[in-house]
C-alpha positions, 0 to 999 in steps of 0.5 A: 955363871949364867952370862959367861957360861949357860947363856951360850948353850941355852941360846944355841939350843933354842935357835937350833929348833927354830925353822928359818923359813918361818922366821923369813916369813915374819922377818920384818915384824921380828926385826922391828920388835926386837930392835925398835921395841927394845929401844922404846921399852928402854926409854919408857922404863928408864924415864918411868923408873927415874920419876917413880924412884924419886917418889920414894926418895930413892933417886938415882941418876937417869943413866942408871935408870936407863940401864935398868930399862935396858936390862929389864926390856929383853924377854927371856927366850928360855921362859918364852919358848917353854911357855909356847910349848904349852899353848896353841897360839896361831903359827904366825904369832908363835913365830913372832914371839919365839923369834923376837925372844931369841933376838931381842936379848942380844940387842938389849945386851948390846944396849946395856953394855953401851949405856954402862960404858957411857955411865962409867966413862969408858966410852964417849957419849957422842952419837958417832961413837955410840952408833959405831959401837952398836954396829960393831957389836950387832953386825959383828955378832951376825958375821961371826955367827955365820962364819963359825956356823958354816965352819961347824956345819962343814965339819959335821958334813964331813963325818958320820959319827953322832958322838963327834957331831955332839962334841963339835956343837958343844965346842961351837956353843962354848968356844964361839961365845968366848971368841965373840968376847975376844973380838968384842962383838955380841955373844948372844947374837953370835950363838943365835945365828950359829944355832939357826944355821946348824939347825936348818942346814943340818936338817935340810942337807947332808947330815946322816939320819943317825946323826940327826936322830941323836944330835937334836934330841941331845940339845933338847935335853940340854935345853931342859936341864939348863932351864931347870938350873937357871930357874933354880939359880934365880930362886937362890939369888934372893940371898944376894939381894938387900931388901927393905921396905922402900925397895920392896914398894919401889919394886911393886910400883915399877912392875906396871912401869915395866909392863907399860914399857913392854906394851908401848914397845909392842904397840908402836912397832905393830902400828907402824907395820900393820899397813904392810903385814897381817897380825893375829887377833890379840897380838898386842896383849899376847906379846905384852903379857908373854914378854917374860923376864928371866935369868938374863935380866937378873944376871945383867943386874948382878953384873952392875959395878958398885955405884949409889943405887946398885942394890936398889936396881938389883932389888927392883929387877928381882921383883919384876922378874919374880912377878913376870915368871910367876904371875905372867907365866902362870896366866899366859896360857889363859891370855892366849886362849882368851884372845884366840878362841 
């Protein structure tokens, strides 16, 4: 329900309200954090989980631990964007956080599918086939998002009826994600690019004032409603999880491993970029603690096929997500205030 339904609307709504000019100013930090950062986090968490689980005699194959690293590495854009509304973070820092959260989930989903295909033998594990698949998903999603976004914008430009405009954008969010699936490219990246294009070109050019006043508030409301549904679903998913003492303890020990992966996934890219870019005070701890996990991680974990250790990975994923949403979410504002005041 989430991965093939709600996610497309949530990502489109989130991207619709992001200023593209602001993103351009921070494009290199956002690009590096959402790609290199996710790769670093996946490897650190995957290897850390492999050794941590062996301590509890819950050892599973390394490739499945890396799958866990990929599904827990993306930050949830819905949770992150909701938190940013409550903070007074510096503008440049806010852009980095929101931009990274919009793009890193697309990269992480591509990486997750790639690792899953390797684990199940659906694709070769050669460097060439991995690279081709990664480029097809990411670049294909980018091109499809631009194409669908431009087509939808031309339709919006040709009408002056806000009701039809809303229907067109709904069709773009629902149908575009399905088209991405048919072409085997990244649906999340497609939706983010289409949302950015509609949001920025629509505000800047020829849409009527009435259409603008009705269209964008509609998607703000859609964002709020689906966010509430999402976190309700996360709470209900506890029914699907088989918990025992070993899984509970493994989840507790993997929380700092996930935080370490996030920390290194932020630290290393920023250290590489600090010679050419200015960063706000406290950017590393704020980005680390603000990397909330949410519905994407839970949905990816539940999409895993049957294998030895599936229930274990679902259980520890849920533990990490609950900690992230409750502990990090409730204290993020104080962390921002501490480093920016």
